[in-house]
C-alpha positions as CSV (number, residue, x, y, z in Angstrom):
1,M,94.5,-89.5,-125.3
2,K,96.3,-92.4,-123.1
3,I,94.6,-94.3,-120.5
4,T,96.0,-97.5,-118.3
5,K,94.1,-100.4,-117.5
6,N,93.9,-99.3,-113.9
7,Q,91.8,-96.2,-114.5
8,L,89.7,-97.7,-117.0
9,F,88.4,-100.3,-114.7
10,K,89.1,-98.5,-111.0
11,R,85.4,-99.3,-110.2
12,Q,85.5,-103.0,-111.2
13,I,89.1,-103.3,-109.6
14,T,87.9,-101.5,-106.2
15,L,85.4,-104.5,-105.2
16,S,87.6,-107.0,-103.1
17,D,85.8,-110.0,-105.1
18,I,87.7,-108.9,-108.6
19,G,90.5,-106.9,-107.7
20,E,93.7,-106.8,-110.1
21,V,93.5,-110.7,-110.1
22,G,89.9,-111.0,-111.7
23,Q,90.6,-108.0,-113.8
24,L,93.6,-109.9,-115.2
25,K,91.7,-113.3,-115.7
26,L,89.0,-110.8,-117.8
27,Q,91.6,-109.8,-120.0
28,N,92.9,-113.0,-120.5
29,A,89.5,-114.5,-121.4
30,S,87.7,-114.7,-124.7
31,V,84.2,-114.6,-125.7
32,L,82.5,-115.2,-128.8
33,V,78.9,-113.7,-129.0
34,V,76.4,-115.1,-131.4
35,G,74.1,-112.6,-132.9
36,C,74.4,-108.7,-132.6
37,G,70.9,-108.0,-132.5
38,G,68.8,-106.5,-129.4
39,L,70.6,-109.3,-126.6
40,G,73.9,-109.7,-129.1
41,S,74.7,-105.9,-129.4
42,P,74.5,-104.8,-125.0
43,I,76.5,-108.0,-124.0
44,A,79.6,-107.4,-126.5
45,V,79.9,-103.8,-125.5
46,Y,79.4,-104.3,-121.7
47,L,82.0,-107.1,-121.8
48,A,84.1,-105.3,-123.9
49,S,83.4,-102.7,-121.5
50,S,84.3,-104.8,-118.4
51,G,87.5,-105.7,-119.9
52,I,87.3,-109.1,-121.9
53,G,90.3,-109.5,-123.9
54,K,89.2,-110.9,-127.1
55,I,85.8,-110.7,-128.3
56,H,84.2,-112.4,-131.8
57,L,80.8,-111.4,-133.0
58,V,79.0,-113.4,-135.5
59,D,75.5,-111.7,-137.5
60,F,74.8,-112.0,-140.4
61,D,72.3,-109.2,-140.6
62,T,72.1,-105.8,-141.3
63,I,70.4,-102.6,-139.5
64,D,66.9,-101.9,-140.4
65,E,64.7,-99.1,-138.8
66,T,62.6,-101.7,-136.5
67,N,65.8,-102.9,-135.0
68,L,66.6,-99.5,-133.3
69,H,64.1,-99.7,-130.6
70,R,66.0,-102.1,-128.7
71,Q,69.4,-102.3,-130.1
72,V,70.5,-98.9,-128.8
73,F,74.4,-99.0,-130.1
74,Y,73.1,-98.6,-133.9
75,S,72.1,-95.3,-135.1
76,L,69.6,-93.9,-137.9
77,H,72.5,-93.8,-140.0
78,D,73.5,-96.8,-139.5
79,V,70.5,-98.7,-141.2
80,G,71.3,-100.9,-143.8
81,K,74.8,-101.4,-142.6
82,S,76.5,-104.6,-141.9
83,K,75.2,-105.2,-137.5
84,A,78.8,-107.0,-136.9
85,A,80.9,-104.6,-138.4
86,V,79.1,-101.4,-136.7
87,L,79.2,-102.9,-133.8
88,S,82.8,-104.1,-133.9
89,E,83.7,-100.5,-134.8
90,F,81.7,-98.9,-131.9
91,I,83.5,-101.2,-129.3
92,K,87.2,-100.1,-130.7
93,K,86.2,-96.6,-129.6
94,R,85.7,-97.0,-126.2
95,A,87.4,-100.4,-125.3
96,P,91.2,-99.9,-126.3
97,F,92.4,-103.3,-124.8
98,T,89.9,-105.5,-126.1
99,E,90.7,-107.3,-129.9
100,V,87.4,-107.6,-131.4
101,S,86.9,-109.3,-134.6
102,Y,83.5,-110.1,-136.5
103,T,82.3,-112.5,-139.0
104,N,79.5,-111.6,-141.5
105,K,78.1,-115.1,-142.3
106,P,75.3,-116.7,-140.5
107,I,76.4,-119.7,-137.8
108,T,75.7,-123.1,-139.3
109,K,76.3,-126.9,-139.0
110,E,79.0,-127.0,-141.4
111,N,81.0,-124.0,-139.4
112,V,79.3,-124.1,-135.9
113,I,82.5,-126.7,-134.6
114,E,85.9,-124.1,-136.1
115,I,84.0,-120.8,-134.9
116,I,83.6,-121.8,-131.6
117,S,86.8,-123.7,-131.0
118,D,88.7,-120.6,-130.6
119,F,86.9,-119.3,-127.7
120,D,86.3,-119.9,-123.9
121,I,82.7,-119.3,-123.3
122,V,80.0,-119.0,-126.3
123,V,77.2,-116.1,-125.8
124,D,74.2,-117.2,-127.3
125,G,72.5,-113.6,-128.4
126,T,70.6,-115.1,-131.1
127,D,66.7,-115.0,-131.8
128,S,66.5,-118.0,-133.7
129,L,65.3,-121.4,-131.9
130,P,67.5,-123.8,-134.4
131,T,70.9,-121.7,-134.1
132,K,69.7,-121.6,-130.2
133,Y,69.7,-125.5,-130.6
134,L,73.0,-125.9,-133.2
135,L,75.0,-123.6,-130.5
136,N,73.7,-126.0,-127.6
137,D,74.7,-128.9,-128.8
138,A,78.1,-127.8,-130.9
139,C,79.1,-126.5,-126.8
140,V,78.1,-129.7,-125.3
141,M,80.4,-131.8,-127.8
142,N,83.3,-129.5,-127.6
143,G,82.7,-128.8,-123.7
144,K,82.3,-125.0,-123.9
145,P,80.0,-123.1,-121.6
146,L,77.2,-121.8,-123.3
147,V,75.5,-118.3,-121.7
148,Y,71.9,-119.0,-122.8
149,G,69.2,-116.1,-123.2
150,S,65.7,-115.8,-124.6
151,L,62.7,-113.7,-125.0
152,Y,58.9,-114.3,-125.6
153,K,56.6,-110.8,-125.2
154,F,57.3,-109.9,-121.2
155,D,59.4,-112.4,-120.9
156,G,63.4,-113.6,-120.3
157,Y,65.0,-116.6,-119.9
158,I,68.7,-116.8,-118.6
159,A,70.6,-120.1,-118.0
160,T,74.5,-121.1,-117.9
161,F,74.3,-124.3,-119.7
162,N,77.6,-127.0,-120.0
163,V,79.8,-126.3,-117.3
164,L,82.8,-128.1,-116.1
165,Q,81.8,-129.6,-112.4
166,N,84.1,-130.7,-109.8
167,D,83.2,-134.2,-110.0
168,G,84.5,-133.8,-113.7
169,S,80.4,-134.3,-114.9
170,Y,79.3,-131.2,-116.9
171,S,76.0,-129.2,-116.0
172,A,72.4,-129.3,-117.3
173,N,72.0,-127.7,-121.1
174,L,69.2,-126.5,-123.6
175,R,68.4,-130.2,-124.0
176,D,67.8,-130.7,-120.2
177,A,65.5,-127.5,-120.2
178,F,63.4,-128.7,-123.7
179,P,64.2,-131.7,-124.9
180,E,62.7,-131.4,-128.5
181,M,62.5,-128.1,-130.4
182,A,59.3,-126.2,-131.1
183,T,58.2,-125.5,-134.3
184,D,55.2,-122.8,-133.3
185,V,57.0,-120.0,-131.2
186,P,57.4,-116.9,-132.6
187,N,60.4,-114.9,-132.8
188,C,60.6,-111.2,-131.7
189,E,59.4,-109.8,-135.1
190,E,56.5,-112.0,-135.2
191,A,55.5,-112.0,-131.4
192,G,56.7,-108.2,-130.4
193,T,58.7,-107.3,-127.3
194,L,59.5,-104.7,-125.1
195,N,62.6,-102.9,-125.2
196,A,63.4,-103.2,-121.2
197,I,63.6,-106.3,-121.1
198,V,65.4,-107.2,-124.1
199,G,68.6,-104.9,-121.8
200,M,67.7,-107.0,-119.2
201,I,67.9,-110.1,-120.2
202,A,71.3,-109.4,-122.2
203,T,72.5,-107.7,-118.9
204,Q,72.2,-110.6,-116.9
205,Q,73.8,-112.9,-119.3
206,V,76.7,-110.2,-119.3
207,N,76.6,-111.3,-115.1
208,E,76.9,-114.7,-115.9
209,V,79.8,-114.6,-118.5
210,L,81.7,-112.4,-115.7
211,K,80.9,-114.7,-112.8
212,L,82.6,-118.0,-114.9
213,I,85.5,-116.0,-115.5
214,T,86.5,-114.7,-112.1
215,G,85.0,-117.4,-110.1
216,I,82.9,-115.4,-108.1
217,G,79.4,-115.7,-106.8
218,K,77.1,-118.9,-108.3
219,P,76.1,-118.8,-112.4
220,L,73.1,-120.3,-113.0
221,T,73.9,-123.8,-113.4
222,N,71.3,-126.7,-114.0
223,E,68.6,-124.0,-113.8
224,L,66.7,-121.5,-115.7
225,L,66.1,-118.2,-114.4
226,I,62.3,-116.9,-115.9
227,Y,61.5,-113.6,-115.3
228,N,58.6,-111.8,-116.2
229,S,58.6,-108.0,-116.5
230,L,54.9,-106.9,-115.9
231,Q,55.0,-108.6,-112.6
232,N,58.5,-108.0,-112.3
233,S,58.8,-111.7,-110.3
234,Q,60.8,-114.5,-111.3
235,L,61.0,-117.8,-110.8
236,K,64.3,-120.6,-110.8
237,M,63.4,-123.7,-112.9
238,K,65.6,-126.9,-111.5
239,L,67.6,-128.8,-114.7
240,K,68.9,-132.7,-114.3
241,P,71.9,-132.9,-116.4
242,T,70.2,-135.9,-118.3
243,V,70.7,-135.5,-121.9
244,L,74.4,-136.2,-122.6
245,K,77.7,-135.7,-124.9
246,D,76.9,-139.3,-126.7
247,K,73.4,-138.9,-127.3
248,I,73.5,-135.6,-128.4
249,A,76.0,-135.9,-130.9
250,K,74.1,-138.6,-132.6
251,I,71.5,-135.6,-132.6
252,F,74.1,-133.4,-134.2
253,K,74.7,-135.7,-137.0
254,L,70.4,-136.0,-138.1
255,Q,69.8,-132.5,-137.5
256,T,70.3,-129.9,-140.1
257,Y,69.4,-127.3,-137.5
258,F,67.7,-125.4,-140.7
259,D,66.4,-121.8,-139.7
260,A,63.9,-120.2,-142.7
261,A,64.9,-117.1,-142.0
262,C,68.4,-117.3,-143.2
263,S,67.7,-119.1,-145.9
264,S,64.3,-118.0,-147.3
265,Q,65.2,-116.8,-150.8
266,N,63.4,-117.7,-153.8
267,S,66.5,-119.6,-155.7
268,D,64.5,-118.6,-159.3
269,W,65.2,-115.3,-158.1
270,Q,68.6,-114.7,-157.7
271,I,71.7,-114.6,-160.2
272,S,75.9,-116.1,-159.3
273,P,78.9,-113.7,-158.9
274,S,80.2,-115.9,-161.5
275,E,76.9,-115.7,-164.1
276,L,77.2,-112.2,-163.6
277,K,80.7,-111.8,-164.7
278,E,80.1,-113.5,-167.3
279,R,76.7,-111.6,-168.4
280,L,79.0,-108.2,-168.1
281,S,81.6,-109.3,-170.0
282,F,79.5,-109.2,-173.4
283,R,78.4,-105.7,-174.3
284,A,75.5,-107.5,-175.7
285,E,74.5,-108.6,-172.8
286,S,75.8,-106.1,-170.1
287,R,73.0,-103.8,-172.0
288,N,70.2,-105.8,-171.2
289,L,70.9,-105.2,-167.3
290,E,69.9,-102.6,-165.5
291,I,71.6,-103.0,-162.0
292,I,70.4,-101.1,-159.1
293,A,72.5,-100.6,-155.7
294,V,70.3,-100.7,-152.9
295,L,72.7,-99.6,-150.3
296,P,74.9,-96.1,-150.9
297,N,78.7,-96.0,-151.0
298,L,79.3,-99.5,-151.8
299,K,82.6,-100.2,-153.0
300,L,81.1,-101.6,-156.4
301,P,83.3,-103.9,-158.9
302,F,81.0,-102.5,-162.0
303,K,79.2,-99.9,-163.0
304,V,75.4,-99.7,-161.3
305,D,72.7,-97.5,-163.2
306,K,70.9,-96.4,-159.9
307,T,71.6,-96.5,-156.6
308,I,68.3,-96.4,-154.8
309,P,68.4,-96.9,-150.5
310,I,66.4,-99.5,-149.5
311,Q,65.3,-97.6,-146.8
312,S,63.5,-95.3,-149.3
313,F,62.7,-98.4,-152.2
314,N,59.4,-97.0,-153.9
315,V,58.5,-99.5,-156.9
316,D,55.9,-96.2,-158.4
317,N,59.7,-94.0,-158.6
318,I,61.4,-96.7,-160.9
319,E,60.3,-96.4,-164.6
320,V,60.5,-100.2,-166.1
321,D,61.8,-101.2,-168.8
322,K,60.4,-104.6,-169.5
323,T,62.7,-105.8,-172.1
324,K,65.8,-105.5,-169.5
325,T,66.9,-107.5,-166.7
326,Y,66.9,-106.0,-163.4
327,V,69.7,-107.2,-160.7
328,M,69.7,-106.1,-157.5
329,V,72.6,-105.4,-155.2
330,C,74.1,-104.8,-151.8
331,Q,76.7,-105.7,-149.7
332,R,75.6,-109.7,-149.0
333,G,72.5,-110.0,-150.9
334,F,69.8,-109.6,-147.5
335,N,68.3,-106.2,-148.4
336,S,68.7,-106.8,-152.3
337,Y,66.4,-109.4,-152.1
338,K,63.8,-107.2,-150.1
339,A,64.1,-104.7,-153.3
340,T,63.8,-108.2,-155.4
341,K,60.6,-109.4,-153.8
342,L,59.1,-105.9,-153.9
343,L,60.0,-105.5,-157.7
344,K,58.4,-109.1,-158.2
345,E,55.4,-108.2,-156.2
346,E,54.4,-105.4,-158.5
347,Y,55.8,-107.1,-162.0
348,P,55.8,-110.5,-161.6
349,E,56.9,-110.9,-165.7
350,L,59.4,-108.7,-165.0
351,E,62.7,-110.2,-164.8
352,V,64.5,-109.1,-161.3
353,L,67.3,-111.1,-159.9
354,N,69.0,-110.7,-156.8
355,L,73.0,-111.2,-156.7
356,T,73.5,-114.1,-154.1
357,G,75.5,-113.1,-151.4
358,G,75.8,-109.6,-152.7
359,I,78.9,-107.8,-152.8
360,S,81.1,-109.7,-150.5
361,S,80.8,-112.7,-152.8
362,Y,81.8,-111.0,-156.1
363,N,85.6,-112.1,-156.4
């Protein structure tokens, strides 16, 4: 089925404030969406549906059953798959004029500058305070606007940070609102969240991106909007740009931006791809290995003894041979680590190892 841009975006182009000129601005824009969960997945879909020409997704995580109540662009059949990969395919099917790509790795201090460099606007769809500060600081240092969103139970927070002003200065950033990174704020997994507010904050972020690109309306610069879904109330907190680029550059040099959620795997329970290759190359060694894939339909460069999907992984159903070393594998090493942990909890003396980085790292 062939469709033209004028057909696809007719209702949007009809808006006199948008028109064909505004639609062309959207087509020429590039947006980086970091996080493909409750915020990031609807943000990416709505932006693509609005006609953004280039979108890049960043997320290292896989889809879990607990995600589905608020991450509505994933299905039960997607459980265990890469969020970024599944979301990318969904967008391709409905947004023919959007070039979409993705990165299946965490965003870190080491790669953040390179990742954000090619994009006009960065959107924070993460559920990680260290990552939020990392994105903020990198955007300030590199003159990139950052559309921020976050959640706490029934409250949502939205702001557009670090926007170039008419006088050549930049608007307030995250550190003007919250100078220090809090260490005791739970994420939505720990605190819980209602799916309605997740969607509401996500579409507010989309709205900010569209205003920035088309130049219509007033973006949420130099203020933080706080919305409470139970009272259906909101307030705006005024911000002053006082934490400037030079200070943030110094912070960036010292700060690790360490996120335990991305780095909490036990190093004693790991086997590197090179070590597994070496052990598989020796027949006697390979006989002592019991390799279990915890995701179905993996493209594997070696034979596995069993495939037990992580969603139905039950230690009680495994006949354990204590003379063997068990190696758990998946695409990127996250679901296989869950299985490793389950097996070690039941059999502490059993040697159980997780393939570090998963099949993606096995070259």
